[in-house]
N, C-alpha and C positions, 0 to 999 in steps of 0.2 A: 758438376762441371759442364755437362751437356746442356743443362737448363740455362746456365749463365751464358753459354755460347749462343743458344737459341734466342735468348732475350736480346743479346747484342746484335744478332742478325736482324731481328725484328725492328730494333731501334734504327739501325742503319738503313733498312728498307723504307721505314717510315720517313726518315730524313730525306732520302733520295726522292721519294714520292712527293714530299712537300716542295723540294727544290724544283722538280719538274713542273709542278703546278704554277710556278712563277714565270716560266719561260714564255708562254703566249703573251702575257701582259708586258713583260720586259721588252719583247720584240716590238710590240705595239708602241710603247713609249719611245724606243730607239728610232723606229720608222718615222713617227710623227715629229720627233725632235730633229731628225736629219732632213726631212722634207721641209721643215720650217727654216732650217739653215740654208738649204738650197733655194728656197723661195726668196729669202732676204737677198742672197747673192744675185739671183736672176733679175730681180727688180732693180737692184743697184746697177748691175751691168747694163741692163736695158736703158736705164736713164742716161748712163754715160755715153753709150753708143748713139742714142737718139738725141743727145744734148738736151735732155729734159730735166727739169728740177722736180724730181719726184720725192715725196715724203719718205724719209728713212725710217721704215718700220722694222724694228729689231726682231731677230729670231724669237726672242722671248714672247712677244705678242702673237706672232704667227703660231707658235707651238700651242699657246693657250687657246687661240681662236680655232685651230684645227680640232683640238680636243673638245672644245665647247660644241662645235658643230656635230661631232659624232655622238657626244653624250646626250644631246637634246634633239636628235633626229632618230637615228637607228638605235641609239642606246649602246651601252657597253655590255656585251654578252658575259655571262657568268664565268666562262673559262678564262677571260682576260683579267678579271677583278683582282685576284691575288697578286699578280705582277704589277698591276697599276697602283695598288695600295702601297707599293714600295717607294712611291715618289718622295715621301718625306725622308727616307733614308738617303736618297740621292741629293736632296736638298742639304742635309746635314753634312754629307761627304763633301759637297761643293763648297760649303762654308769653311770646313776644315782646311781644304786646299787653298782657300783664299788667304789663310794665315801667312803664307809665304810672301804675300805682297805688303805686309806690314812689319816694320821693325817694332820690337817690343816697346820701345820708348814712345813711338807714335800711338800704339794701342793704348798705353796707359794715359797718354796725354788726351787723346780723343775720348777714351773711355771715361776719364775723369769729368770732362765736360758733359759727355753723354749721361753720366750718372746723375748729374745735377738736373738735367732735363728729364731723365727718367723718373726721378723722385717726384718732381712736379707732376709729370704725366700720370703716374700711378695714383697719386692722391686725388688729382682732379677727376680722372676717369671713374674711379670707384665712387666718389661722392656724387658725381653727376648721374651715372647709371643707376645708382641706388635711389636717388631722388626721382628720376624719370620713371623707373620701374614702379615705385609706389604710387606715383600720380596716375599711371595707367593700370593700376591694380593687378600687376603680374604677381605670380606666386613668389614667395620670399626666396626659394631656392633658384628659381629662374632668374630673379634679380641678381643673386650672387653669381650665377654662371655668366650672365652678360657683363657684370662688373669685372669679373676675373678675366674673361676673354678679351674685353676691350682694353684692359689696362696692361696685360702682359703679352701673350702670344697667341691670341685667337683660339683656334680649334684645339691645339695641343694643351693649352691651359685649361680649357673646358673639360677635356677628357681627363686631365690630371686631377681636376677638382671633383669630378663625378663621384669617385669612391670616397674621397675625403669628407664630403658633405652628404653622401648618400642621396644624390639627386636621382629622380626618375628618368628613364630613358626618353620619355616624351619631352621633358624639360630640356634635356641635353640636345635633342633633335631641334627643338625650337631655337636654342641659343646658337648651335652650329649653323643652322640655315641662315639666321640673321647675319652672322659674322661672315659667312662665305659670300652672301649676296653683296655685302658692303665691300668686301675685299675685291670682288670682280669689278665693281664700280670704280674703285680707287685706281685701278690700272689705267683707266681712261682719263679720269679727272685730274689726278695728281700731276702727271707730266704736262698736261695742258695748262694747268694753273702755274706750274713752275716756269714754263716758257713765257707765259703771259706776264709774269712778274719779273722776268729776267733774273731768276734766282741763280746764285752760284752753285756749282756742283756740290760744294761742301754743305751749303744751307739746305739744298733740296734733299740731299742724302740724309741729313739729320732729321728733316721733317718726315720723310718717308719712313725712316726707321722708328720714329716716335708715334706717328699717327696711324700707320697701316698695321692691322693686327696680326695677320698670319705672316710668318717668316717668309714663306714662298712669295706672297704678293708684295711684301715690303722689298725683298730683293729684286723682284721683277720690276717694280716701279722705279727703283734706282737704276737698274740696267737699261730701262727704256729711256732714261734721261741721259745717262753717260756711264762709262766704266768707272770714272772717278766717283760719281754720285752713288753707284752701287757699293763701292768700298765703304763710304761713310754710312750708307743705309745699313749695311751689315754690322758695322761697329755699334751703331745706336740700337739696332734690333737685338743684337747679341747681348748687349748690356741689359736691355729689357728682359730678355729671356732668362738671364741669370737670377732674376728676382723671383722666379716662379715658385721655388720651394718655400720661401718666406711668406709670400702672399697666400698660397694655398694652405700652409700651416696655420696662418692667422684665421682663415675662414673655417678650417677644421676645428680649431679651438673654440671659435664662436659657436658653431653648430653643436659641438660636444656639450658645452655649457647649456645651450638652449634646449637640447633634446635629452640630456642626461648622459649617462656613462656608456651608452650602447656603442658609440664610435670610439671610445677611449683606447681600444686596442690598436687603432690605426696610428695613434700618435704617442704611444707609450715611450718610444725612443725618438725624441725630436731630432737628434743628430742623424739617425738612420733615415728618418722621414725626409729631411732636407736632402740627403745624398740621393735617395730614390727619385726625388722630383727634380733634382738638378740636371739640366740638359748637358749631357756628357760631351756633346760636340763642341761646346764652348771651351772645354779643356783641350780638345784636339786642336782647335784654332789657336789657342795660346801656345801650345807646344810647338807647332810649326812656325809661329811667329818668333818664338825663342830661338829655334834652330836657325832661322833666317838671320836673326840678329847677331848670333855668334859666328856667322859665316859658314855654316855647314853646307849650304847650297851655293853653287855658282850661278851666273846669270842664265845659262841655258837650262839648268834644272828648275830654276824659279819660273821661267817661261813655260816649261813643260807642265809643271804642277798647276800653274794658273790656267793653262789650256784644259787640263783634266777637270778643273773646276767648272769651266764653261760647258764641257761635255756632260758633266753631272747635272748641271742646271737645265740642259736640253731635256733630259728625262724628267726632271722635276716639273717644269712648266707644262710639258705635255700632260703630265699627271694632274696638274691643277685644273686644266680644262676638262679632262675626262671625268674628274670627280665632282664637277659643278653641274648638277642637274637642276635647271631652273624650274622644271615642272614640279619637282618635289618641294621646292621652296614655296611655291604657291599654296601648297596644301597645309602649310604650317600655321596659317592664320596671320592676321595683320598687326596685332598689337606688339609682339616682339620685334617686328620689322620697324614699326614706327619708333619704338623706344631705341632700337639699335641705330636706325637712320638718323634720328634727331641727335642722339648722343654722339655718334661718330662724326657728324657734320660739325657739331660744336667743338669736339675734341680736336678735329682737324684744323678748324679756324683758330682756336686758341693756341695750339702748338705752333701753327704757322706764324702767328704774330710774335710769339715768344722766340722762335728760332730766328726770324728776321731781325728783331731788335737785338737779340743776344749776339748773333754773328756780326752784325754791323758795329755794335758797341765794343766787342772783344777783338774785332778784326780777324775773325777765324775764316 
């Protein structure tokens, strides 16, 4: 009995210690996010007082920029890293809270159209990245990782695929570095192109959700354009994310057949495999959408939950900047970047044309 009690105390102590390790990084994320919000407000207020037409730079970009400056000058000290690494949790939480802004009928309607776009994007991205990777003589598993990352959800998909195809850490690092570099570029290029082409919020949101790989950058790109564009970007990107289990399973089966039965234990139960890879925050998003549809929340509560989403995104985008080390990316070599850059540019261009034609034809 005393032994059980002692083990329980040790477990609780270990959990408390782990929780305390998150505090410095969480504080850093909160401070950067809050400073980004204050910076946005200060510049807007200054423009109004001075009657100047200043560019409206959203808190999203300020948070990322502040994080980038720290990561690529003084660096992120080790004590902050556990907390900073929680940025993906805040992203998922923010997307879940976004569910209150969609009635379920809108989700299914938009999701239906998004699904058609996603099927096209998945097939095109996988075929293109596979062809480019072979042309540049990358390793087969690196090609698989780049194809999976560019077609679904960037870093998350690459990490999910690592164990399924038994990829080396070096190959994973190459693929992640290429995806992160291109994601950072998209934050500048996409809104600029969208405004240049006078894209509607709907069209731009769909394009960002389809063409930007990481969920954080896709959401940020939409938010930089408008709140409405962010909503559509989240729908399209969430639809993409929901396919991760099926795509990773397909690659796992391919590599199992190619290398023998060594990885067979990973996919003995395909249903379990799909559930493990399924991004659970998608279900949370749908649940809140369902509750909003049946009238569980009043207008004030919907506003409060939507504001919670924005606060969660503040932490997310500060984390995106802090996790983007441009110096590390330089060390990874040029061929994966060339394949990634060429592939992503072609994917962005093709999906842009498809979205523009489709939204104009369908009147969306």
